N, C-alpha and C positions, 0 to 999 in steps of 0.2 A: 366295336365295331374296331379299337385297335386306331390307329394314326390317321384320323381323320375329321377335316372342319365342316363336313355334310351334316347337318343336325337327321337326325330322327324324325321330328316336329318341329312345324314351322305353323306359329300362329302369331295376331297381331300384338296380343296381352297377356299376361299371366291371368288375367282377371276372366278370361276366356276359357282358363283350365275349368274342369267342375271335379268334385268327386269321383262320380260316375265313370269319369273317360278314365282318369288316372286308373282307379281300383278294377277297372275291367282289363288292362294292361299289368296288374297284380303292382300299382307302385302304390306304395304307402307313407312314403318319404319323398319329400319334394323340397330340395334344396334350392335356393334360391338367391342369382346374383342382387346387390343390392341397387348401384349406381345403374341407372338409364334403365333399371328393369322394374324395379318396386320403386322407386321414385327418382325423380331428375336427380342432375349432381346437384343443385341448390335446392332439393327439399331437404329436411332433416326431418321431418313427422311422417309417420302413414297418414293417406287419407281414410275419411271414413269407409269410401269405397273397398280400400285392402282389408280395411277394420273386418266389413261383411264377409267380403270375402276367406277370409282367415276363420272364422266362424264355423263357416259351412263346410271349410274341410275339416278342421276338428270335431265336429259333431258326426263327419264321416268316417274320420280314424284316420286321416289324413296327416301327417307327421311336416309341418314346415320348418324349415332349418336355413339360417340366413350363412349363405358362403362369399367372403367379401374380398377382395384383395386389397380394398383398403388398408391405409396402416394410420389413421386416424380413429377419434372415438365415435363417429358414423355411424358405423355398421352396431358398435356397441349399446349406443344413443337410441339407436332406430329399434333396434332387437329391445331392448326394454320396454321401450312404449309397446311395440306391438308385442311385447309377451311372448317371442321366441327364442331358441338357441341360436347361436350365432359362430364364425369362427372370422375372426380378421385376420388380414396377411394371408389370404389362404394359398399367394402364389400361384393360382392358376393360370396355365395349364398342369403343373405340377399337380400331383396327385394327394399330398400333404392333408392340406384345407377340408380336401374333400373324403378322404380317410377317415379325418377328426370327427367330422359329422359321423362317418359311418360308425366308427366306435361307441360316440355318445349314446346313440341311440340304439344302437343292437343290431339296425338293418343290415342287411347283404346289398352290393352292388346291383344284382338283381330286380329289390324289390324298389328301387329310388332312382331317381330323376334329377337333373339340376337343368334350370330355365336361367337363361342369359341372354342380353343382348349383345354380346359379344363374338363371333367365330374361333378365332385366333384363343380365347380364354376361356370361355365357358361353355362352346362345343367341345372342343379340341380335349379339353379338360374331361368332362364328363365319357367322352370317346375312349380316351383312353385310360380313366377308371372303369369302364364296363356298366357305366349307367345312362340309361336314357337320355339323349341332350333332346334340349326344346329349344329354342332361338324365337326370340319375340323380337319385335320392330323398336329401337331405340323408343324412348318416352322424350327427347326431346334431341336437335342434333345443334348446336350452338357453336361449338370449338369446331375451328377449322382443322384441327388434328382429324377429330372424330367424325366429322364429315367425308374427309379424303379416306380415312381407314375404313368406314362404312361403305365407300362407294368401290374400293378392293375386294368386299365381301360381296357386294350383290348379286356377282354371277355365280357365287358359291351357295349363296342364299334358294337361288331359283333355282337348283336342281333339285330341291325338294319342294313340292306342291302345298302349298298353307292346308291345313288340315279343316277341316270343315266340321265344329264341335257344337 
């Protein structure tokens, strides 16, 4: 898709994604942003619902991989508890972290998607790397900076109708 902040898929939550939906699009690697996508910024542990969702994905053969821009141990700790690989300090929208995940899994960009809550990092990064881009609604909006940024993103989000899964 190249340089674009328009997502290919728009949904409310990653929990809406099913293995059947992804596999029907030949996606077997789902990269995931951490902050405000899998957990709120204040959350450090995967929820029970996230654990159950991961098990459904694993049983169907969909590989999950956290690709986070955080520079702290947050992604490392979350990934260890959740039992998935991760890339920390991914520098999205640059392709460095995305390419590390592809190399570690042996998957191609065509077999992969990246889901996240931000257009200017997650969606743009996925599109630049040739992955299927999936945008989700942020889990929580408490910080004024994030509220303002999200407000700027709204017109671009509505360019893509929400997927009915």
